[in-house]
C-alpha positions as CSV (number, residue, x, y, z in Angstrom):
1,M,98.7,-49.8,60.8
2,I,99.4,-46.2,60.3
3,A,99.4,-43.7,63.2
4,L,95.9,-42.3,63.3
5,E,97.2,-38.8,64.2
6,K,98.5,-38.4,60.7
7,V,95.2,-39.6,59.2
8,R,93.2,-37.2,61.3
9,Q,95.1,-34.3,59.8
10,T,93.6,-34.9,56.4
11,S,90.5,-33.2,55.2
12,A,89.3,-36.4,53.5
13,F,89.2,-38.3,56.8
14,N,87.5,-35.5,58.7
15,A,84.9,-35.0,55.9
16,A,84.0,-38.7,55.9
17,L,84.0,-38.8,59.8
18,F,81.5,-35.9,59.7
19,V,79.3,-37.9,57.3
20,V,79.3,-40.9,59.6
21,E,78.6,-38.8,62.7
22,T,75.7,-37.0,61.0
23,L,74.0,-40.2,59.8
24,R,74.5,-41.9,63.1
25,A,73.0,-39.0,65.0
26,R,69.9,-39.5,62.8
27,G,69.6,-43.1,63.8
28,F,71.2,-44.8,60.8
29,L,74.1,-47.3,60.6
30,A,77.2,-45.8,58.9
31,Y,80.7,-47.1,58.4
32,F,83.9,-46.4,56.5
33,A,83.9,-49.1,53.7
34,G,86.2,-50.7,51.1
35,G,89.5,-49.4,50.0
36,C,90.0,-46.8,52.8
37,V,89.7,-49.5,55.5
38,R,92.1,-51.7,53.6
39,D,94.6,-48.9,53.2
40,L,94.4,-48.0,56.9
41,L,95.2,-51.6,57.8
42,L,98.1,-51.5,55.4
43,G,99.6,-48.4,57.0
44,K,98.7,-46.1,54.2
45,V,96.9,-42.8,54.2
46,P,93.8,-43.2,52.1
47,K,93.3,-40.7,49.3
48,D,89.5,-40.8,49.7
49,Y,86.8,-42.5,51.8
50,D,83.7,-44.4,51.0
51,V,80.8,-44.6,53.5
52,A,78.3,-47.4,53.6
53,T,75.0,-46.7,55.4
54,S,71.5,-47.9,56.0
55,A,70.1,-44.5,55.1
56,R,68.4,-44.2,51.7
57,P,69.9,-41.8,49.1
58,E,67.1,-39.2,49.5
59,T,67.8,-39.2,53.3
60,V,71.5,-38.7,52.7
61,M,70.9,-35.8,50.4
62,M,68.6,-34.1,52.9
63,A,71.1,-34.5,55.7
64,F,73.8,-32.5,54.1
65,D,74.0,-29.0,52.6
66,R,76.0,-29.9,49.5
67,T,75.4,-33.2,47.7
68,F,74.9,-34.6,44.3
69,S,73.8,-37.9,43.0
70,V,76.2,-39.9,40.8
71,G,74.3,-43.2,40.9
72,A,70.8,-42.8,42.2
73,H,69.9,-46.1,40.6
74,F,72.6,-47.7,42.7
75,G,72.1,-45.7,45.9
76,V,75.3,-43.6,45.6
77,V,75.5,-40.0,46.7
78,I,78.5,-37.7,46.9
79,V,78.7,-35.4,49.9
80,C,80.9,-32.3,49.6
81,S,82.6,-30.8,52.6
82,A,81.4,-27.2,53.0
83,D,84.8,-25.7,54.1
84,R,85.1,-23.7,50.9
85,D,82.7,-21.4,49.0
86,E,83.5,-22.9,45.6
87,G,84.1,-26.5,44.9
88,C,84.6,-29.3,47.4
89,E,87.6,-29.5,49.6
90,A,86.8,-33.2,50.1
91,Q,84.2,-35.5,48.7
92,T,82.8,-38.6,50.4
93,E,81.0,-41.2,48.4
94,V,78.1,-42.5,50.4
95,A,76.4,-45.7,49.3
96,T,73.2,-47.3,50.8
97,F,73.5,-50.9,51.9
98,R,72.1,-53.0,49.0
99,N,71.7,-56.3,47.3
100,D,72.5,-56.3,43.6
101,G,70.0,-57.7,41.2
102,E,70.8,-59.5,38.0
103,Y,73.8,-58.4,36.0
104,V,73.2,-58.6,32.2
105,D,76.0,-56.5,30.7
106,G,78.9,-57.8,32.7
107,R,79.4,-54.5,34.5
108,R,76.3,-53.2,36.4
109,P,73.2,-54.8,37.9
110,V,69.9,-54.0,36.2
111,E,68.4,-53.1,39.6
112,V,69.3,-53.0,43.2
113,E,67.4,-53.7,46.3
114,Y,68.2,-51.7,49.4
115,A,69.3,-53.7,52.5
116,Q,69.2,-52.9,56.2
117,T,72.2,-54.9,57.4
118,P,75.9,-54.5,56.5
119,E,76.1,-58.3,56.1
120,E,73.9,-58.2,53.1
121,D,75.9,-55.3,51.6
122,V,79.3,-56.8,52.1
123,C,78.5,-60.1,50.4
124,R,77.9,-58.4,47.0
125,R,81.4,-56.6,47.0
126,D,84.4,-57.8,45.0
127,F,87.3,-59.0,47.2
128,T,87.7,-59.8,50.8
129,I,90.4,-57.1,51.3
130,N,87.9,-54.6,50.1
131,G,85.0,-56.0,52.0
132,M,85.8,-54.7,55.5
133,L,83.8,-52.0,57.4
134,L,85.1,-49.6,60.1
135,D,83.4,-47.6,62.7
136,P,85.5,-44.4,62.9
137,I,83.8,-42.8,65.8
138,D,86.1,-42.6,68.9
139,L,88.6,-44.7,66.9
140,T,92.0,-45.2,68.4
141,E,95.0,-47.3,67.6
142,V,94.3,-49.4,70.7
143,N,90.6,-50.1,69.9
144,F,91.0,-50.3,66.1
145,T,90.3,-54.0,65.8
146,D,87.2,-53.7,68.0
147,H,85.9,-51.1,65.6
148,L,86.6,-53.3,62.6
149,L,83.6,-55.2,61.1
150,D,85.2,-58.0,59.1
151,L,82.5,-60.4,57.9
152,V,84.6,-61.9,55.0
153,S,88.0,-62.6,56.7
154,G,89.5,-59.7,54.8
155,Q,92.0,-58.9,57.6
156,S,93.5,-62.4,57.5
157,D,93.8,-62.2,53.7
158,L,95.4,-58.8,54.0
159,Q,97.9,-60.1,56.4
160,A,98.6,-63.2,54.2
161,G,98.9,-61.0,51.1
162,I,96.0,-62.6,49.2
163,V,93.5,-61.2,46.7
164,R,90.4,-63.5,47.1
165,A,86.9,-63.0,45.6
166,I,84.1,-62.8,48.2
167,G,82.0,-65.9,47.9
168,D,82.0,-67.7,44.6
169,P,84.6,-66.1,42.3
170,H,82.9,-67.4,39.2
171,K,79.8,-65.5,40.2
172,R,81.7,-62.3,41.2
173,F,83.3,-62.2,37.8
174,E,80.2,-63.1,35.9
175,E,78.6,-60.1,37.6
176,D,81.3,-57.6,36.8
177,K,84.0,-58.5,34.3
178,L,86.1,-55.4,35.2
179,R,86.8,-57.1,38.6
180,M,89.3,-59.4,36.8
181,L,91.5,-56.4,35.9
182,R,91.1,-55.0,39.3
183,A,92.3,-58.3,40.9
184,V,95.4,-58.0,38.8
185,R,96.0,-54.4,39.7
186,F,95.5,-54.9,43.4
187,A,97.8,-58.0,43.5
188,A,100.5,-56.1,41.6
189,R,100.2,-52.9,43.7
190,F,100.4,-54.7,47.0
191,H,102.8,-57.5,46.0
192,F,99.9,-60.0,46.8
193,T,99.1,-63.3,45.2
194,I,95.8,-64.1,43.6
195,E,94.0,-67.0,45.5
196,A,94.0,-70.1,43.4
197,E,90.2,-70.4,42.8
198,T,90.0,-66.7,42.1
199,M,92.7,-67.1,39.5
200,H,91.1,-70.1,38.0
201,A,87.8,-68.3,37.6
202,M,89.7,-65.4,35.9
203,Q,91.4,-67.8,33.5
204,Q,88.1,-69.4,32.6
205,Q,86.3,-66.1,32.0
206,A,89.2,-64.1,30.5
207,A,87.6,-63.9,27.1
208,T,84.5,-62.2,28.5
209,I,86.6,-59.1,29.4
210,A,85.5,-58.0,25.9
211,Q,82.2,-57.0,27.5
212,V,83.9,-54.2,29.4
213,S,84.1,-50.8,27.6
214,N,87.4,-49.9,26.1
215,E,87.6,-46.8,28.2
216,R,87.4,-48.9,31.4
217,V,90.0,-51.2,30.2
218,R,92.3,-48.3,29.3
219,D,91.9,-46.8,32.7
220,E,92.8,-50.0,34.5
221,L,95.8,-50.7,32.3
222,T,97.1,-47.2,32.7
223,K,96.9,-47.5,36.5
224,M,98.8,-50.8,36.3
225,L,101.5,-49.1,34.2
226,T,101.8,-46.1,36.5
227,E,101.5,-47.4,40.0
228,G,105.1,-48.7,40.2
229,H,104.5,-52.4,39.6
230,A,103.9,-52.6,35.9
231,K,106.1,-55.7,35.3
232,R,104.2,-57.8,37.9
233,A,100.9,-56.5,36.6
234,F,101.6,-57.7,33.1
235,E,102.9,-61.0,34.2
236,L,99.6,-61.5,36.1
237,L,97.6,-60.4,33.1
238,D,99.4,-63.1,31.1
239,E,99.0,-65.7,33.8
240,A,95.2,-64.9,34.0
241,C,94.9,-65.3,30.2
242,L,93.7,-61.7,30.1
243,L,96.6,-60.2,28.1
244,Q,95.7,-62.0,24.9
245,H,92.2,-60.5,25.0
246,V,93.0,-56.9,26.1
247,L,96.3,-56.4,24.3
248,P,96.9,-59.3,21.8
249,E,99.6,-57.2,20.2
250,I,101.6,-57.4,23.4
251,A,100.9,-61.1,23.9
252,A,102.4,-61.6,20.4
253,M,105.8,-60.5,21.7
254,K,106.3,-63.7,23.6
255,G,108.9,-66.0,22.0
256,V,110.0,-63.4,19.4
257,E,113.8,-63.7,19.4
258,Q,116.1,-60.8,19.2
259,P,119.8,-60.5,18.1
260,P,121.8,-61.5,21.3
261,E,124.5,-59.0,20.6
262,W,122.0,-56.2,21.2
263,H,119.5,-58.0,23.4
264,P,121.3,-60.4,25.7
265,E,118.2,-60.3,28.0
266,G,116.0,-62.4,25.7
267,D,112.9,-62.1,23.5
268,V,110.8,-59.0,22.9
269,W,108.4,-59.9,25.8
270,I,111.2,-60.2,28.3
271,H,112.8,-57.0,27.0
272,T,109.4,-55.1,27.4
273,L,108.9,-56.5,30.9
274,L,112.3,-55.1,31.9
275,L,111.3,-51.7,30.7
276,L,108.1,-51.9,32.7
277,D,110.0,-52.9,35.7
278,K,111.9,-49.6,35.6
279,L,108.8,-47.5,35.6
280,R,108.4,-45.8,38.9
281,A,105.2,-45.0,40.7
282,G,103.7,-41.8,39.3
283,A,105.3,-42.3,35.9
284,K,103.6,-40.2,33.1
285,G,101.0,-42.3,31.3
286,T,102.4,-41.4,27.9
287,L,105.9,-42.6,28.9
288,A,104.5,-45.8,30.4
289,W,102.5,-46.6,27.3
290,G,105.5,-45.7,25.1
291,A,107.6,-48.2,27.1
292,L,104.9,-50.8,26.6
293,L,104.4,-50.2,22.9
294,H,107.9,-49.2,21.7
295,D,108.6,-52.6,20.2
296,V,105.1,-53.6,19.3
297,G,106.1,-53.6,15.6
298,K,108.8,-56.3,16.1
299,P,106.6,-59.4,15.9
300,P,105.1,-58.6,12.4
301,T,108.5,-57.5,11.1
302,F,110.6,-60.4,12.5
303,R,113.0,-61.8,9.9
304,A,115.1,-64.8,10.7
305,P,118.9,-64.7,10.0
306,D,119.6,-65.1,6.3
307,P,122.4,-67.7,5.8
308,A,123.3,-66.1,2.5
309,N,124.2,-62.9,4.3
310,A,127.9,-62.4,5.2
311,K,126.7,-61.5,8.7
312,P,123.4,-63.2,9.2
313,R,121.3,-61.9,12.1
314,I,117.7,-61.4,13.2
315,R,116.2,-58.3,11.7
316,F,113.2,-56.1,12.3
317,N,113.3,-53.8,9.3
318,G,111.0,-50.8,9.7
319,H,109.7,-52.0,13.0
320,A,109.5,-48.4,14.4
321,D,107.2,-47.2,11.6
322,V,105.1,-50.4,11.7
323,G,104.9,-50.1,15.5
324,A,103.8,-46.5,15.3
325,S,100.9,-47.5,13.0
326,M,100.0,-50.4,15.3
327,A,100.2,-48.1,18.4
328,R,97.9,-45.6,16.9
329,A,95.3,-48.3,16.2
330,I,95.6,-49.7,19.7
331,L,95.3,-46.3,21.3
332,N,92.3,-45.4,19.2
333,R,90.7,-48.7,20.1
334,L,91.2,-47.8,23.8
335,R,89.8,-44.3,23.3
336,F,92.8,-42.3,24.3
337,S,92.8,-38.5,23.8
338,T,94.2,-37.2,20.6
339,A,97.1,-35.5,22.4
340,D,98.1,-38.7,24.2
341,I,97.9,-40.7,21.1
342,D,100.1,-38.3,19.2
343,Q,102.7,-38.3,21.9
344,I,102.8,-42.1,22.4
345,V,102.9,-42.7,18.7
346,S,105.8,-40.2,18.4
347,L,107.7,-42.0,21.2
348,V,107.3,-45.3,19.3
349,A,108.1,-43.9,15.9
350,N,111.3,-42.1,17.0
351,H,112.8,-44.4,19.6
352,M,115.3,-45.9,17.1
353,R,116.6,-42.5,15.9
354,F,119.0,-42.2,18.9
355,G,121.3,-44.7,17.2
356,D,122.2,-42.0,14.6
357,V,122.3,-39.0,16.9
358,K,126.1,-38.6,16.7
359,H,126.0,-38.7,12.9
360,M,123.1,-36.3,12.3
361,K,123.5,-33.0,10.5
362,Q,123.0,-30.1,12.8
363,S,119.7,-29.3,11.1
364,T,118.5,-32.9,11.6
365,L,119.6,-33.0,15.2
366,K,117.9,-29.7,16.0
367,R,114.6,-30.9,14.4
368,F,114.9,-34.0,16.5
369,F,115.1,-31.9,19.6
370,R,111.9,-30.2,18.6
371,L,109.8,-33.3,19.1
372,H,107.1,-32.6,21.7
373,D,108.4,-33.2,25.2
374,F,111.9,-34.3,24.0
375,P,112.9,-35.2,27.6
376,E,110.3,-38.0,27.5
377,H,111.9,-39.4,24.3
378,L,115.2,-39.3,26.2
379,A,113.6,-41.1,29.2
380,L,112.2,-43.9,26.9
381,H,115.6,-44.3,25.2
382,K,117.3,-44.8,28.6
383,L,114.7,-47.3,29.6
384,D,115.2,-49.1,26.3
385,V,119.0,-49.4,26.4
386,T,119.3,-50.1,30.1
387,S,116.9,-53.0,29.5
388,S,119.1,-54.5,26.7
389,H,122.8,-53.8,25.9
390,N,123.1,-50.9,28.5
391,L,125.2,-48.7,26.1
392,L,124.3,-45.2,27.2
393,E,126.7,-43.3,24.9
394,M,124.0,-42.0,22.5
395,H,121.6,-41.2,25.4
396,D,124.3,-39.2,27.2
397,Y,125.4,-37.4,24.0
398,A,121.8,-36.4,23.1
399,K,121.0,-35.3,26.7
400,Q,124.2,-33.2,26.9
401,Q,123.5,-31.5,23.5
402,Y,119.9,-30.9,24.2
403,E,120.4,-29.5,27.7
404,S,123.3,-27.2,26.6
405,M,121.5,-25.9,23.5
406,P,119.4,-22.8,24.0
407,L,115.8,-23.0,22.7
408,E,116.3,-20.3,20.1
409,E,119.2,-22.3,18.6
410,Y,117.1,-25.4,17.7
411,K,113.8,-23.6,17.3
412,P,114.8,-20.1,15.9
413,T,112.4,-17.6,14.5
414,P,112.1,-18.4,10.7
415,L,114.0,-16.0,8.5
416,L,111.4,-16.3,5.8
417,T,107.7,-17.1,5.8
418,G,105.1,-18.1,3.1
419,R,104.3,-14.4,2.7
420,D,107.9,-13.8,1.5
421,L,107.6,-16.6,-1.0
422,I,104.4,-15.0,-2.4
423,D,106.1,-11.6,-2.6
424,A,108.8,-13.3,-4.6
425,G,106.2,-14.4,-7.2
426,L,105.5,-18.0,-6.1
427,K,102.0,-19.3,-5.9
428,P,101.1,-21.4,-2.8
429,G,101.5,-25.1,-3.4
430,P,103.6,-28.2,-2.6
431,R,106.9,-26.4,-3.4
432,F,106.2,-23.8,-0.6
433,K,106.9,-26.3,2.2
434,H,109.9,-27.8,0.5
435,L,111.5,-24.3,-0.1
436,L,110.9,-23.1,3.4
437,Q,112.3,-26.3,4.8
438,Q,115.5,-26.0,2.7
439,I,116.0,-22.5,3.9
440,E,115.4,-23.4,7.5
441,D,117.8,-26.3,7.2
442,V,120.6,-23.9,6.1
443,Q,119.6,-21.6,8.9
444,L,119.8,-24.5,11.5
445,E,123.2,-25.4,10.1
446,G,124.3,-21.9,10.9
447,A,125.2,-21.0,7.3
448,I,122.8,-18.1,7.2
449,T,121.7,-15.8,10.0
450,T,119.9,-12.9,8.4
451,R,116.8,-12.2,6.4
452,D,118.9,-10.8,3.4
453,Q,120.9,-14.0,3.3
454,A,117.7,-16.0,3.3
455,I,116.3,-14.0,0.4
456,N,119.5,-14.5,-1.6
457,L,119.2,-18.3,-0.9
458,L,115.6,-18.3,-2.0
459,R,116.5,-16.7,-5.3
460,E,119.2,-19.3,-5.8
461,L,116.8,-22.1,-5.1
462,M,114.1,-20.6,-7.3
463,A,116.6,-20.4,-10.2
464,K,117.2,-24.2,-10.1
465,P,114.9,-26.3,-12.2
466,V,112.2,-28.2,-10.5
467,L,112.7,-31.9,-10.8
């Protein structure tokens, strides 16, 4: 358990404590609930706090100066600390004790019935490690256990490293399908195992994850990829039979062989898991998804060795381009933002270009460096090669060239623009772009450096017949 002195220094703890004290003073039950209690027992400083109370939502809103309802139908109110004139320094989610009614959409109950006792409220929660309550008033490290209200044996599961559904796991997952992905994420994050009956229920209901919105699936998968335990998370997704339903394109990687001279580690699935294992906590979401999807085009482009070839080997012709198209479809399906889609697709489309980096013309190399967030491309390439043949020569060369080259050298101000081409008598059209690119290529090669030289080159190019 973490030293409480450190926890008490956070605004989130003090804001939540104030909420509990205020509600208690008005005669209501109120406790810290869920993940914050779990994290305190794990020795972690919670990022935020939830409070469970017997007070009704309207009572909660009247008890504090700054509140807003985020789920009145479910008895949830956000209380803002009033330490700042604008915005909230800390927000505390306050939920009224409740019994959930029937779930019909696999995500939310149709209606809820408010309860008076914490016992009723805890029984409708997801996992035992998230089902504990804590009385924070006059809390000390000595009396911590006495202040803990554990009605579902969550503390023992926490100590044993087990993710277990509260009550009947089949019912818990029938109620809320997203809980299956959350079970995987918690088990991976904390290095826990998923209790056997809970895992069995997940395997049986895996196909029903389709009832969860793509946005919710996206958010859970992104957390799995960026919390520092992505490899374990995807192994558990596979074990729980969820992977084939949320990302069938990744499940298709299993058993797809690779040329052993370049991939001694094994098939495409194993290679991808090794990349995921190298993602540290806090990794950028675009890099993490790029690592996951970089070889998504290999299964459909797999070609077995051709015995007629002098050097027969497995081939994946065009897998980067195919993978980029597949990645765009996947990311659109999961409702990613346009900016994130463009960057992840670019990572997939360009990840094989590092193999030619020493042989590129200067103009090609400099255009390569112009890719948005080129350091992210470098990072993906390093993940890729250190998860296979471990030859870092091309990475190191590209990194050295990129870091030693001033921005104005690989992204100089154009010597000519479309206006110059119009002044030269050309009408806007397809040839515009081609001519400007030709001139810029020569500029990037260093063969011309002035506007006059560029105009002379334009005249030469215009004099040539158009093929």
